[in-house]
N, C-alpha and C positions, 0 to 999 in steps of 0.2 A: 594320696596325689595331694590334696587340699594343703594337708599338714605337712609335704614337703615344701609345696609353691609359697607356703606363707614361711616357713622356714628361709626359704632363700632370700626373700624380700626381707624377712628381718635383720635376719646374720649376715647376710651377700650382698647387700644392698648396694655397694659402691659397685663392685663385681658386674653387679645386674645390670646397670646403669650403664657401666662400658659396655658392655655384651649389646644393650638394646639399642645406644647411638651408634657405636658401628653398624648395625642391624641396618637402620634407617637410614645413614651415610650412604651407604654401599645402596638400596632400595633408591635414595634419590640419585645417585649418578649413574645408573643404572639406566634412568630415561636421557640422560644425555645425549650418549651415541645414537640411538636413533632419530632423535629428532635431530641433533645436527646432520646426520644424512641425509634426514629429509629436507633441510633447508638447501643442503649441497646440491642436492637433485634439482630443486626446485629452481635455483641459480643456474644450474649446467640448461634447460630448459627455458630459460626466459627469451625474447627475440632479442633483446641486447643483450652484447656481449658481456659474459658475469665480470663481475669487479675481481680481481686478480688477489687483489688485499683481502678481502671477504672473504674470501675462496680459500685464502690462507690462513686466517685468522679461524675458519670452521673447521680446516682440518687441523691446526693446533689446538682446538678447545677438545675435536674427539680423541685428541693423543693423550690430552691431558688427563682425561675422562678416565681414558684406560688404565694410566699410571695410578691414577689416583686409586685406583679397585687394587690395582694390584698392591700399594702400601698398606690400604685401609681391611685386606680380607686377610693377609696375615693376622692383622690385630684385632680381625673379629674371632680368628678360629681360635688364637691365644687366651683370650676372654673367654669363651665359652668355653673350652676346654679346663681351663682353669677354675670356672665356675661350677662346672657339671661333677668335676672329679673332688674337690672342696666338699660339696653338696652330699654327693655320695657317700665318699669316706667317712665325714660326721656321721651321716645316718648308717653308715653300715657297720660301724663301731657302738651307734648305738644300738643296732639291731641286736648283734652279737653279744654285747650285756643282757639285753632281755631275754635271750634265747639259754644265756646261762643262767638265767632268775629262773629257769623252771621246774617243774617237781622233776626228782631223782627218776620215778619211774620212766619219764620219757628218755632220758638217756641210754637205759637198756633195751627201750623200745624200738628206738630210732634204726631204721638202718641204713647204717652210716651215708654210705654212698650215697643212697639218695638222699639223704636230708641234705649232704653237701650240695648236691645239684641243684634241689630245691633253692638253696639258700644264694648260689652264684648265681641261679636264672633270675631270682628274687630280687638281687641287688642290681644286675642288670639291664631289667625291667624298670628298675624307677630311674635307673641312667638315661636309659631311651626315651623315658617319659619326659624328662626333665629338657632334653634334649628337642622334643618335639615340640615341647610348650615356646618353648625357646626360639627355635629355628624355622619352624614353621606355621605353627598357630598364628603368633602374635605377629611376625613379618606377613603372612596371606592379609589378616587384616587391616594392615597398614598400605599394602598392596594395593588392595582392593579402592581404598580409596584416593590414593595418587594416579591409579590406571583411570578410575573413574575419572576424575579430573582431567587426564589428559585428553579422554575421548571426548569429553565435553569442551574443553579447548579446540577440538578442531572439527568438533559438529560431526561428531561419532555417538551421542550420550544413547542412541533408541540401538544400536549396534552393540554397544556396551550390557547395555538393558537384557538383551536377548541373550547373549553370550554368559552373563549371570543367568539366567533363568534354566538355560540348557544346562551348567555349571552344577544347580542346586539339584535338576534333573540327575544328572549323574552321580552325586556327592548320592543322595538319596540309595541308588540302585547298586552301588559297591556296598551303601550301609547294610543291604538285604542280605549281598552276596557275603559279607564279611559275616553277618551272626551267622547265615545260615553254615560258614566253614567251624564257627569257635567250637562246636561238639567235636571235631576233627582234631582241630588243634588241642584240646585238653585229651584227646587219646594219644597223641602222639610225645606230649608231656607228660603223660603216664609210663608210655612205652620206655620213655627216656628214662623216666628216672628207674625204671626195671632193669634195664640195663646199666647204670650207673652203679644200683646198688648191688648187683649178680657180678659184675666186672670187679668190683673191690672189692669182694669176697672171695671170688677166685683166686685172683692175685695172692691177694692175702696167705690165703692157704697152698700158692703154688709149691712150695718148696717139700710140702705132704702131699701134692699133686703128683709130682714129679716121682717121688719115691713110693709110690703105690704103682706108677703106669697107668694112673687112672684120667690121662688127656682128657678121653674122648668122652669119660660117661661125665665127668669135671664138666665139659664144657658144653655139656648136650642142651642144657637148658638155657644158658647163656647165649647159644644158637638159636633156639628158637626165637629169645627176645629180641634179638637184631633181627630177625626175621618180624616179627610182629611189629616192628617200629619202622621196617621198612616200607612193610604194607599200609601203615598208617601215615607216613611220611609221603608217600605219593600220593596219596588219595587225598592229600591237603596241598603239592605241590601242582597237581590235576584240576583242583578246584581255582586254583588262582589264575588259569586260562581265561575262566569268566571275568576275572577284573582285569586281565589285558586286552580280552574282547572289548569291555566296556569302555577302557579306556581307550583306545584305538579310535571306535566307534563317535565318542564324544569329541577327539582333536577333529576325526574327519570333517562332523558335521559342523562344529566350531567354525574349522579354516574354510570350509565350502562356504557358510553361508557368509564368513567375512567378505572373502574373493568375488562372491556374488554380487553382495554389494559393492565393491569395490569397482567393479566392471560395470554393472551399473550405472553407477553415478560419473565415472568418468565419460561413459558414452551417452549420455543425456548433453543436450544440446547448452544447458548452465552447471556443468561439475560445483558441487557443494565444498570438496577439498580437491587440494594441488595434488599431484603424480609424487612429491615430497612426500605431503603429508601420509597419503596412501601408504610408503612405503615406512614411514613413520609408525605408523598405525597398525600395521603388520607384523612389524618388528616387536612392539609393544605389548600388542595381544598375544603373539608365540610367545612371550615369558610371563603371560600373564594365564594363559590356559597349560603351561608345564607345570607351572606352582599350585594349580588347580589339582590339577595329576599329580604331583607331589605330595599333595593336603590328602588326598585319596589312599595313595601309597604311603603315607603316614600312620593314616589312621588303621592301616590295613596292618601293618607292624606292631604300629600299639595296641591293638586289640591283642595280638598274641600275646603279646609283655601283659599287658593285664590280666589275663590268665595265668601268668607266673608273677605277677603283685598278690591277686588274692590266695596263690597257695602261699606265700610268705607272711602274708596278713594272719591265715589262720594258723602256721606255726608260732606266731607274734599273740596270737589269743589265748592260744593254750595256760591252763593255769598255772602259776607262779609259785616256786618254792615259798618264799619271801615276798608275800602279798603284804597291803596294808594292813588288811586285821589283827597279823601279828604285830602287838605292841608291848606285852610285858617284857618287864627286863629280868635281869638275873635272878634267881630266885636267894635267898640266904639260909644259913643253919652250920651249925658244926658238923652235922652227918647229914649229908643229901638220902633223899628215899626214891626210889623208882618204882611205881606201880603198873604194871598194865592189867584192865581191866578185861573182864570176857571179853571176845570179839572172833571175829569169825574172816580170815582172808583168802579170795578166791581168785583164780586165773583162770580163764576162758571157761567158766562153768563149773571148774574144779573146784573143791577147797584144797588150798596149800597148807592151811593153819587153821586150828579151831581152839579156842583157849576158853575152857567150860567156866572158869574160877583164877578170881587176881591173882597174880603174882607180883610180891613185894620183893625188892631187893634193896639192901644197904649198901652206902658206901665203903663201909668196912667190912666188905665178904666179898671173898673170892667165888665166883661161881663158873662152871663147867657147864655147858651143852654137850652132848651127846648122844649116840645112836647112827644107825645103820644110815647108808647113803639114800637121798629121797624121804628122810626123816621129818625134815620141814626146820630143821637148824637154822639156815642161811636165815632162811622166813623171820623167824622167830627173831631173830638175832637183828633183823634190818626193820622188826616193828619196835623195838627196845631201844631202837636209836631217831626209830621217829622217819625212817625215808618212807616208809608205806602212807598214804594220806589216809586210805580208808582205816587203818589203824591208831592215827595219830591223837585224833579224839578221843581213843582209852587209854591213852599213856601219858602220865603225869609225873613231876617232878618236883618234889618238896608242896604236895597240893596243888601246883599251877597246872594245869593241862599244856603238855607241849605244842599242841596245834594255836595256843596264843602266846606264846612266847616269841619275841622276832627273829629273823632269821640265822643272825649271827650270833645271839646268846643260846640258842638253840645248838649250832653244832661247833660251840664252845663247851660246853657242859656236857652233852655226850659226845663222846671222840670216835670213831667210826674207823678199823681198818679191813677195806674187804680184803678175801678171798684170795682174787687177780690182783696184781699190784699192775699199776699203772702209773709211766712216765712221763714228763715231757723230756724232749730233747735238750741237751747241753750239759754243763757243770754240776756239781752234787748238788750247789745251792737253789738253781733252777729246777732241776730235773726231779730231785730227791723232794726239797721243801719248798719247792712253789716260791724261791723269794722269801719266806720266812726266817727273821734271825733266827741263828742257832741260840740255843739256850747252855748254861753252864754242866749240864747233864748229858748233853747231848757226846760230847770226845769223848769222854768217859765209856756212854754205850757202843760206841763205833768201835772202839777197842776190845772191848768183850764181845764182840761181835765179828773179831777180823776181819771189817771192812776199811781200815787204815789207806792199804791200797787204792782199793777204785774210790775212795771217797777225795784223796790226794789228786789223782795223777788221773784217773779215768774220763774220759769224753763221755755220758751217756747218750746212747741211738735212740733212734723214735722206741718207746715202750721197753728199752732198757734190753735190745734183743744184744749185744755185745758183751753179757753178764748170762751168768746160769741163772737158774728157776729159783735155787736156793739165795743165791746172792740178793736177785733182786725180792725175793720174800724178805730176806734181814733188811735191806734199807728200805722196804715199806714200813717196817716196825717204826723206825726211827721219826715219824713224822710224830705218830701217838708220843712217843719219848720226848719230844723236842716240845709237843703242848699238851698235856695230856690236861684231861676234864673230870668232870665230877663222878664222871663213871666212863669206862675207858673197854670201849667191844673188840674183840678180834676175832675174825673169821678164819679159823684154823693158821695159828700162827705159826707150826712149825711144820706146815706141810710145805713140802720141796726140799727141804732143809734137811741135807745129810746127817747121819744119826750123832756122826762126834760134838757134833754143835746144836741138836736141839735141847739137849740137859742145858747147856749156856745160856740158851734161847730162854728158855725156862726160867731160870733162874735169875735173868735179868729182869723177865716182866714179873715178874713178883717181887722182886725186890725197888722195883721203877713204881709198881703200881698197888704196893700193899697198902690196903685203907684208902685207897683211890677209886673202888667201886670196879675191879676186874672181873670182867665177864668174856669167855672163850669159850668159841666154837671149835670141838677139837674130836678128831679120833686117837688120838694118841692116850688110851686107855693106861699108857704106863705110869702119867702123872695125873692121874685124877686123883690119888690121895693128897696130892698139894692145896687141891681146892677144898674152901669151906664146905661148898654143897656143890652137888652135880646133879643134873635134869638131865633127865632119859627122855628122848622121845621117838616116837613110830611113829606112821602114817598121818604124817602131820598133827600129831596130840603128845603131848605130855603122859607117859605113863609113868613115872618113877619121879621123886623129888627128894631131896636128902643127903645128905653127908656119905661121904663114898663107904665109909667103915660099915652104915648099915646097910648099903646097896648090893654091894661085892659079892655077895654068896646068894642073893635072889635068885630064884630060876627065868623070870623072866630079865633081869638084866643080863644074865648071863647068855641066855637065848638068842639076844637081840644084837650085842657084844660079841660074839664067838668071833665076827671074822675079823674085827680087831684087835683081836690079840696080841700083842706083841710076839 
């Protein structure tokens, strides 16, 4: 929050000044109507006939004060809205950019629905926090001085001090109640995140659920989440009754005390204030009391949003992929070498990959990684591309540890095409290439993959749902073809592709990446002979490594790959 306020003062000083100026003007003008009404009441209660011209002037002044408020209030709202939205927009853009810098593991571990809800609430929290600071916190400090001065002028300094003391007690009590509610608010947020995650997952699988007639089973967990959220929300809402009770008690005691003081003063032989001044004090005090209760209400909302802010800050504090410790530039050399030292990758306590000896890959070599499903092939590929942070220190490119390479160089040198293609919504340039300029080799690749119609005419929907799985897979291959690296790693490049196109796909890959460090995870046993080297995996470990001609007749390999034979 402090950073947000500093940024606001530094980058949006003009808007902040305009907003505060209009707020001060409104607070000062708001004093005029009660004071003028008090003057009118006193003028009407004098023994002498009231001066008609004076009454007319006071009435005109009252009307003008209302007109000024009507003019300034929209300006204040405009400046405030513009200030809050500009600050929040810039901060949101910065936060999203920071989130996009996080480790690759985070993007696969986040529950998207839950993550989106957390980010949305975090952004809203900062918006509300800034609004509270500008419209409630700062104006109340100003109003304290103005109202205190008005009471002192009209002889009610002691009453003002008593009201202030009672207000402090009220704010302290509400603070304690709000602190007690905090754990229940956190529970509500957790349940809301759970509902959002399950709702996203259920709706994204809606087609398959309906096909299986499994609506009841699929929504059972979602319904329980709704029920848990409702229970937590009821607790929070019910606890708000204590805050309402404290508010009513504070206003009643303050108003009663003020009324008693006024009645006692007027019944005394020598009243300290006039009836008109008493009317003005009541009006000003009423506004002051409402603003104190507004501060309490604002603090209640503020505390709720602070929980959302903390969650967003936790997300922003996650480790970055491109942190400042990665400073090494691109490596040089005619033929690069990629080395994976012995390492172990675990997930939830279970070993996903165990490398017992170093593996060396040269740029002029084509390598296939194969084995049955669940053998650890994709995990090994992610380790080789440096996506797994636990294995990154064990990976070196041309004797430079990949964990020391700056992120841009890392992802330019080690290019990776995952098994499940992902796309943005839009035209080919945006959806597939993500705005990267096309290379001269791209058009020929598009023709060889039979993608001309899609590239030239098709507007891809979210995640390319309006193309087939095979077309989506072929489209994803174009990214590495457009921008090859020192090593180019593909996870199942021929998966989901119709058999008649599988051969052309492999032809294109070998033609494009010959001598460019081609490494592929594949179940396509029929094309293993094309690779210079084949690595066979089982249960997270490498069991065979060598030319396919030497491995094809080994009993171990035959047994492991029997289910993969065409």
